[in-house]
C-alpha positions as CSV (number, residue, x, y, z in Angstrom):
1,M,-150.2,1.6,-17.8
2,S,-147.3,2.0,-20.3
3,G,-148.9,1.2,-23.7
4,A,-150.2,-2.2,-24.8
5,I,-148.7,-5.5,-25.9
6,V,-150.4,-7.7,-28.5
7,V,-149.8,-11.5,-28.5
8,G,-150.5,-13.6,-31.5
9,Y,-152.2,-16.5,-29.7
10,T,-152.9,-20.0,-30.8
11,A,-153.9,-23.0,-28.7
12,T,-150.5,-24.6,-29.1
13,D,-147.1,-24.7,-27.4
14,A,-146.0,-21.8,-29.5
15,G,-149.1,-19.8,-28.4
16,A,-148.3,-20.6,-24.7
17,D,-144.7,-19.4,-25.3
18,A,-145.9,-16.2,-26.9
19,A,-148.4,-15.6,-24.0
20,A,-145.7,-16.2,-21.4
21,L,-143.3,-13.7,-23.0
22,G,-146.2,-11.2,-23.5
23,A,-147.0,-11.6,-19.8
24,R,-143.3,-11.1,-18.8
25,L,-143.1,-7.9,-20.9
26,A,-146.5,-6.6,-19.8
27,R,-145.6,-7.0,-16.1
28,S,-142.1,-5.5,-16.6
29,L,-143.4,-2.5,-18.6
30,D,-146.7,-2.1,-16.7
31,A,-148.5,-2.6,-20.0
32,T,-152.0,-3.9,-20.9
33,L,-151.8,-7.4,-22.5
34,H,-154.1,-8.3,-25.5
35,L,-154.2,-12.0,-26.6
36,V,-155.4,-12.1,-30.2
37,I,-156.5,-15.1,-32.2
38,V,-156.8,-14.3,-36.0
39,L,-159.2,-16.5,-37.9
40,P,-159.5,-16.7,-41.7
41,S,-161.9,-14.3,-43.2
42,E,-164.6,-15.7,-45.5
43,G,-162.8,-14.7,-48.6
44,T,-159.7,-16.8,-47.6
45,R,-161.6,-20.0,-46.8
46,S,-161.6,-22.9,-49.1
47,A,-164.6,-23.3,-51.5
48,M,-165.1,-26.6,-49.8
49,V,-166.0,-24.8,-46.5
50,P,-169.6,-23.7,-46.2
51,P,-169.9,-19.9,-45.9
52,E,-172.9,-20.1,-43.5
53,R,-173.0,-17.7,-40.6
54,A,-173.3,-20.7,-38.3
55,Y,-169.8,-21.9,-39.2
56,E,-168.3,-18.5,-38.6
57,E,-170.1,-18.3,-35.2
58,H,-168.8,-21.8,-34.4
59,I,-165.2,-21.0,-35.0
60,R,-165.5,-17.6,-33.3
61,A,-166.9,-19.4,-30.2
62,Q,-164.0,-21.9,-30.2
63,G,-161.6,-19.0,-30.5
64,K,-163.2,-17.2,-27.5
65,K,-163.0,-20.5,-25.5
66,W,-159.3,-20.8,-26.2
67,L,-158.7,-17.1,-25.2
68,T,-160.8,-17.4,-22.0
69,D,-158.6,-20.4,-20.9
70,A,-155.4,-18.6,-21.9
71,V,-156.3,-15.4,-20.1
72,A,-157.2,-17.4,-17.0
73,A,-153.8,-19.1,-17.1
74,L,-151.9,-15.8,-17.1
75,P,-150.0,-14.7,-13.9
76,P,-152.0,-12.6,-11.5
77,G,-151.7,-8.8,-11.5
78,I,-151.7,-8.3,-15.3
79,T,-154.4,-6.3,-17.0
80,S,-155.3,-8.5,-20.0
81,S,-158.1,-9.4,-22.4
82,G,-158.7,-11.8,-25.3
83,H,-159.9,-10.9,-28.8
84,V,-161.0,-12.8,-31.9
85,R,-160.2,-11.2,-35.2
86,F,-160.7,-12.2,-38.8
87,G,-158.1,-11.4,-41.5
88,E,-156.6,-12.3,-44.8
89,S,-153.7,-13.7,-42.8
90,F,-152.7,-14.2,-39.2
91,A,-149.9,-11.6,-39.5
92,E,-152.1,-9.0,-41.2
93,G,-154.7,-9.5,-38.4
94,L,-152.0,-9.0,-35.7
95,V,-150.7,-5.8,-37.3
96,A,-154.2,-4.5,-37.5
97,A,-154.8,-5.4,-33.9
98,G,-151.5,-3.8,-32.9
99,E,-152.5,-0.5,-34.6
100,E,-156.0,-0.7,-33.1
101,F,-154.6,-1.1,-29.5
102,G,-151.7,1.3,-29.9
103,A,-149.3,-1.6,-29.2
104,R,-145.6,-1.0,-28.6
105,L,-144.9,-4.7,-29.2
106,I,-146.3,-7.7,-31.1
107,V,-145.3,-11.1,-29.6
108,V,-145.3,-14.4,-31.5
109,G,-143.9,-17.9,-30.7
110,A,-141.5,-20.1,-32.5
111,A,-142.4,-22.6,-35.2
112,G,-142.9,-26.2,-34.2
113,G,-140.1,-28.6,-34.4
114,G,-137.4,-26.2,-33.1
115,L,-135.0,-27.0,-30.3
116,F,-136.0,-26.2,-26.7
117,G,-134.9,-22.7,-25.8
118,R,-134.1,-21.7,-29.3
119,H,-135.8,-19.8,-32.1
120,R,-137.3,-21.1,-35.3
121,L,-139.2,-18.7,-37.6
122,G,-142.6,-19.9,-38.8
123,S,-144.7,-18.4,-41.5
124,V,-146.5,-15.9,-39.2
125,A,-143.2,-14.6,-37.8
126,S,-141.6,-14.4,-41.2
127,E,-144.6,-12.5,-42.6
128,L,-144.6,-10.1,-39.6
129,L,-140.9,-9.4,-40.1
130,H,-141.6,-8.3,-43.6
131,S,-144.7,-6.3,-42.9
132,S,-145.0,-5.0,-39.4
133,T,-144.7,-1.3,-38.5
134,I,-144.6,-2.3,-34.8
135,P,-141.6,-3.9,-33.1
136,V,-141.9,-7.7,-33.1
137,A,-140.9,-9.9,-30.1
138,L,-139.9,-13.5,-30.9
139,A,-140.3,-16.0,-28.1
140,P,-137.9,-19.0,-28.1
141,A,-139.5,-22.5,-27.8
142,G,-140.2,-23.6,-24.3
143,I,-140.2,-20.2,-22.6
144,A,-143.6,-21.0,-21.1
145,Q,-141.9,-23.7,-19.0
146,Q,-139.4,-21.3,-17.4
147,D,-139.8,-19.5,-14.1
148,D,-142.1,-16.5,-14.1
149,H,-139.5,-13.8,-14.6
150,V,-139.6,-10.1,-15.0
151,V,-137.1,-8.6,-17.4
152,P,-133.8,-8.2,-15.4
153,R,-131.8,-6.5,-18.1
154,V,-132.2,-5.2,-21.6
155,T,-129.5,-5.9,-24.2
156,V,-129.2,-4.1,-27.5
157,A,-127.0,-5.1,-30.4
158,V,-125.4,-1.9,-31.8
159,G,-123.5,-1.4,-35.0
160,T,-122.7,1.4,-37.4
161,R,-125.5,0.7,-39.9
162,P,-128.5,3.0,-40.6
163,G,-131.3,2.6,-38.1
164,S,-129.1,2.5,-35.0
165,E,-130.6,5.6,-33.5
166,A,-134.2,4.3,-33.5
167,L,-133.0,1.0,-32.1
168,L,-131.1,2.6,-29.2
169,D,-134.1,4.9,-28.5
170,E,-136.4,1.9,-28.2
171,A,-134.0,-0.1,-26.1
172,A,-133.5,2.8,-23.7
173,A,-137.2,3.3,-23.4
174,I,-137.9,-0.3,-22.6
175,A,-135.0,-0.4,-20.0
176,A,-136.3,2.8,-18.4
177,D,-139.9,1.6,-18.3
178,A,-138.8,-1.8,-16.9
179,G,-136.4,-0.1,-14.4
180,T,-133.6,-2.4,-15.5
181,D,-130.0,-1.8,-16.7
182,L,-129.1,-1.5,-20.4
183,R,-126.3,-3.6,-21.9
184,L,-124.9,-2.5,-25.3
185,V,-123.3,-5.3,-27.2
186,S,-121.1,-3.9,-29.9
187,L,-121.3,-5.6,-33.3
188,V,-118.9,-3.1,-35.0
189,P,-116.3,-5.8,-35.8
190,F,-118.8,-7.4,-38.0
191,D,-120.0,-4.1,-39.6
192,V,-116.6,-2.8,-40.7
193,P,-115.4,-3.2,-44.4
194,P,-113.6,-6.5,-45.1
195,G,-109.9,-6.3,-45.1
196,L,-109.5,-3.7,-42.4
197,D,-106.5,-4.5,-40.2
198,T,-107.0,-5.6,-36.5
199,G,-105.6,-2.4,-35.1
200,M,-108.0,-0.3,-37.1
201,I,-111.0,-2.5,-36.1
202,R,-110.1,-1.9,-32.4
203,L,-109.9,1.8,-33.0
204,V,-113.2,2.0,-34.7
205,T,-114.9,-0.3,-32.2
206,G,-113.5,1.7,-29.2
207,A,-114.6,5.1,-30.6
208,H,-118.0,3.9,-31.6
209,G,-118.6,2.2,-28.3
210,H,-117.7,5.3,-26.3
211,D,-120.0,7.4,-28.5
212,V,-123.0,5.0,-28.2
213,L,-122.5,4.6,-24.4
214,A,-122.6,8.4,-24.0
215,V,-125.8,8.6,-26.0
216,A,-127.4,5.8,-24.0
217,A,-126.5,7.4,-20.7
218,E,-128.3,10.6,-21.8
219,L,-131.4,8.6,-22.8
220,L,-131.7,6.8,-19.5
221,P,-133.2,8.2,-16.2
222,D,-131.2,8.4,-13.0
223,G,-130.5,5.1,-11.4
224,I,-130.5,3.1,-14.7
225,R,-127.1,2.1,-15.8
226,A,-125.7,1.5,-19.2
227,S,-122.7,-0.6,-20.0
228,I,-121.0,-1.8,-23.2
229,E,-119.6,-5.2,-24.1
230,E,-117.8,-6.2,-27.3
231,A,-119.1,-9.3,-28.9
232,T,-115.8,-11.1,-29.8
233,G,-115.5,-14.2,-32.0
234,D,-114.7,-15.4,-35.4
235,S,-118.3,-14.9,-36.6
236,V,-121.5,-13.4,-35.4
237,E,-122.7,-16.8,-34.3
238,D,-119.5,-17.5,-32.4
239,A,-119.7,-14.1,-30.7
240,V,-123.4,-14.5,-29.6
241,A,-122.7,-18.0,-28.4
242,H,-120.1,-16.6,-25.9
243,L,-122.3,-13.9,-24.4
244,S,-123.8,-14.4,-21.0
245,W,-127.5,-14.0,-20.3
246,L,-129.6,-13.4,-17.3
247,P,-132.9,-15.4,-16.8
248,G,-135.7,-13.4,-18.4
249,E,-133.4,-11.0,-20.4
250,V,-134.4,-9.7,-23.8
251,I,-132.2,-8.5,-26.7
252,L,-133.2,-5.8,-29.3
253,V,-131.9,-5.7,-32.8
254,G,-132.6,-3.4,-35.7
255,S,-134.3,-4.3,-39.0
256,S,-132.3,-4.6,-42.2
257,R,-131.1,-1.4,-43.9
258,L,-132.9,-2.8,-47.0
259,A,-136.3,-2.7,-45.2
260,Q,-138.9,-0.3,-46.5
261,P,-139.7,2.8,-44.4
262,R,-141.3,1.9,-41.1
263,R,-141.2,-1.8,-41.9
264,L,-139.3,-4.7,-40.5
265,F,-137.0,-7.0,-42.3
266,L,-134.6,-9.4,-40.6
267,G,-131.1,-8.6,-41.9
268,S,-128.4,-11.2,-42.3
269,T,-126.6,-10.4,-39.0
270,A,-129.8,-10.6,-36.9
271,A,-130.7,-13.9,-38.7
272,K,-127.3,-15.4,-37.7
273,M,-127.8,-14.2,-34.1
274,L,-131.2,-15.8,-34.0
275,H,-129.8,-19.2,-34.4
276,E,-127.7,-18.9,-31.3
277,L,-129.9,-16.8,-29.0
278,P,-131.4,-18.5,-25.9
279,V,-133.4,-15.4,-25.1
280,P,-136.3,-13.5,-26.7
281,M,-135.4,-11.2,-29.6
282,I,-137.2,-7.9,-30.3
283,V,-136.8,-6.6,-33.9
284,V,-137.3,-2.8,-34.2
285,P,-138.3,-1.1,-37.4
286,R,-136.3,1.9,-38.7
287,T,-138.0,5.3,-38.8
288,R,-139.2,6.9,-42.1
289,A,-136.7,9.7,-41.6
290,E,-133.7,7.4,-41.4
291,A,-134.9,5.3,-44.3
292,G,-135.3,8.4,-46.4
293,A,-131.8,9.6,-45.6
294,R,-130.1,6.4,-46.9
């Protein structure tokens, strides 16, 4: 087994989407899947709620029932288990579970009310993106209704900002473990200083793309290919909207350069991409060393 994947599960459509993406990643990466329900700890419950042990046992039993049903619905061949945890918040409980199980990814679904096949950040995902030390995978709405894919290709959005080394390392590791090709999408045109002329942008983009492709090729094992594609358009949203995607593909992006060491924070470029992406997005935290070298 290649590590563990923690899914933030709820008995909702978003929970089903998160479980489906978790299963896809677990199968592709040969990882153990942990479905986790986080219930409010006693200190976070309303004063109107009786603190009796019977109440806590009741909600724990309900959580276990939901998890049993969810695990039974997973595709065959995946090593999985369900866990009830109590925490100050759902996100805090998920990070604690991720650290407990040595997770390489935490998976959550989209907020309700979003468009089918698109992302919409809810409170749990938003909190995770500000606090998690573990990469967070965001499942678009409706992914549970798609075919039972494995990951056919890993895409990584690369630019020139701090944190790109950690991002490329993680993308190459996922591609290698999944046995799939790695596509590098260059966002350099959106990273360069404003006012730079078109010829200079092409020069910077070409040189950066060549360098990153060479690094990726060294990180990947024999038989796994890396390619680079420039995201062209008038804006980040326009560029992402014109990219092609394979069924089951995932994209990795880095956290903001303003994020705290080893923490996630969704930067403005990634947030713009999220609005247009029809595939899961994995947000990767920067390393402490990179953050200290800013």
